[in-house]
N, C-alpha and C positions, 0 to 999 in steps of 0.2 A: 504494500500500500504506500503510495506516494502522496503526501499532503501538499497541495498546490494552492490552497485557499486559506483565508484567515479563520482561526477558531476562537470564538469568543467565550465558550464555556467548556468545562470538562465533559459535560454530558454529550456535547456534539462530538468530541473526540472519541468517546466510547461508542457512539453510534457508528462512526466511520470504521473503527476497528472491528465492530461486529460484522460488517459486510465482508471483511476479509476472512473472518472465522467461519463462514458458511462452508460446509463440507463439499468437497468435489466428488467424493466417492462414498457410497454407503455399502460397499461390498464387505461382507463379514470375513475376517481372516481365520486361519485354522484354529487360532486360540479363542475364537468366538467373539472377538472384539473388532472394532473398526481400525483401519490403518491410521497411524499417527500422521497428522498434517500440521504444517507450520506456516506462519505468515510473517513476512518481513515488512516492517513498518519504518518509513522514513519521513521526516519532516512533520510529524504529528506529535504535539506535546502531550503525550499520554504517560502518566506516572504509573509505572508497573515495575514490580520488584524482580520479576523473573529474568534470568539471563538469556541472551540470545542463543539459539540452537541452530547450528548449521546442519540442514537435512540433506543428505546425499540424494541425487536423482534416483527415483524409483521407477521400476518397470510398470507399465500400465496393467491394470487388472485384466483378467481374461474377459474378452468381450463376447457377447452372444450375437450372432448374425441372424437376422430374421429373413427368411426366404421361403419360397414355395417348397412343399415337401417333394413334389415330383412334377415333371413337365406337364402331365395331364391335368394339372390344376391351374394352368396359366389363364384359363378362361375366367377364373375367379379373381383375377387381378383387378384392383381398384385404382383407377387413374384420376388424377386431379388436374384440371386445366391450369395452365399458367396464364394469368391475366396480364395482358400488356397495357390495357387502359379501358376507359369507358367512353361511350359515345351516346349522346342524347338525341333521340329521333323525335323531332317536334311534329305536331299535327300539320298536315298538308293543307292548311286553310289559306286561301288566296283572297286578298282584299284589294279591290280597285275602286276608283272613284270617277264619276262622270260629272264634271262641273258644267253648269249652265249659267244663264244670265243672272238668275236669282242667287247664285252662289257667291257673288261678290259682296264685299263689305267695305263701307267707307268709314274710317275712323276719323271723326271730326269733333270739334268742341261741343257740339250738341249731344254727343254720346258720352263724353268724359268730363264735361264742364270746361271752364276756361283753362287755357294752356299758359297764360301769363297773367300775373296779378301784381299791381303796384300798390303798396301800402305807404301811406304818408300821414304823419301826425301833424298836429297844429304847429309844433316846434320840432325841428330836427330833420335829419336826412330821410329821404324816401328809401324804401326797400323793394326791390323787384324779385318776385318769386316766379321761376320758370321751371320747365321740365328738362333742363339740360342735364340734370343728374341721371336721367334715364338713358342717356347716350352710352353709359358704361355697361348697360345690360347687353350681353352678347346675343347675337341673333340665334346662334345654336342653342343657347339656354332657353330662349323663348320657345323655339320649336320643340325642344325636349319637354318642357313643362306643359305645353299645349297638347302634345301627343299623349303624354301620360294622362291628362285629364280626359281626353276623348276615350281612351281605353277604359279607364276606371268608371266613366259615366255610361258608356254604351256597350262595351265588349267584355262581358263577364260570363263565367260558366254558371251551371245550375246552383252552385254553392256560393255564388256572389264573388268569386275570386277573379281578378282581372286576368285576361288572356295575354300575358306578357310576351308570348312568342309572336304576337302580331305587331309588336312595337316597331321593328324596322319598316314594315309596310306602312303602318299608320304615320310614322315619321316622314316617310317619303311623300305621302299624300298631303300632310300638313305643310311641308316645305313647298310643294307645288302650288298649293292654295295661296300661300303667302307671296310667292313670286308672281302669280298671275291674277289673283283675285282680291288683293288687299290694297286699299288706297289710304294713305295717311295725309290728311289735309289740315289746314289751320294750325300748324305747329304741333300736331299730335305725334306721338312716338309709338313704334312697334311694341315697346315694352308694356304699353297700356293695354295690350291684348290680355294681359294676365290679371286685369281687374276682374273681380268675380262676375259681375253682370256681363261684361264684354266677353269673357271666356265662355260663358254659357251660350251666348248668341253665336259666336264663331264656331264652337263645337257642334252646335245644332246644324249649321250650314254644311260643315264637313261631313257630318253623319248622314245628312240627307243625300249628299253626292255619293257617298259609299253605298247607301241603300238603293239609290237609283241605278248604280252600275251592277249591283249584285242581286237585285230582286228577281231577275229572270232565272239565273242558274242556281241560286241558293248556295253560293260558294261559302258564305260566312253568315253566321247568325248573330245578330246584335241583341243584347239584352239591356234595357234601360235601367239605371239605378241612380236615384237622386243623391247627389253629393255636391258639396260646396267647393268652389275653386280654391286652390292653394295660393 
C-alpha cells in the first residue's frame, strides 16, 4: 500500500490499511489453515508495533479449470454478446408545413405596445427607454425557444410528454417561418416573439401550417395542451 494523499485522522489510516489486508486466497492449506499473507505499507502514518516481515514469493495455489466434460456437450455452451455500443431508433414521424397568406405575422407597436418611451420630470434630465437591449438576444435562441414551445403546446404523446424527437423538424419549420413570414415594423424586435401573448399567436400560425400540410397523409398527430410561454 502506497499512501499518496493526506491523512487527517488515525481512523482513515486504519481504513486504508484494511483494504490491503483483504485476503487474495481462501484456499485451505494441508494444516487446515489459510496461507499467511503480508502487506507492505509505505507513506501511511499508521502506528503499529509489529515488525516488518519479508515474505518470499509463493507459488500460486492449484487452480481449477472449468470446461465442458466432453465435446458432445458443446451445444450447451452459453455465449454472451459483446456490446460495442447502443443506438436509439427514433419514430419515423415526418413533419412538414405549408405556409399561406394567413401564415404571416406583422410584429408592430400595436401588438407589443410602444417601442420607445421618453420620461421627463419637471426638473432634471429626460430618460429614453428603448428596446435596444433586445438586440443581444441571438436569433438561434429565439428559434430554439419558439420551437420548444410549439412542441410542448401541440406535439405530445398520450401521457402528455413532448415528442422531443420532432425538435429538429419543428426547428427547421420555425426558422423558415421567421425568414419568410415575419415582419418587424415600428422599431419592434424579433426577441419580442417570446412575449407570452405573441408566442401563442405565432405558435398557432405555425401549427396551422403543419396541420394543413399533414392533414391528408396523417404523417404526424398533434395533441393540444395548454401551457404558458416561457
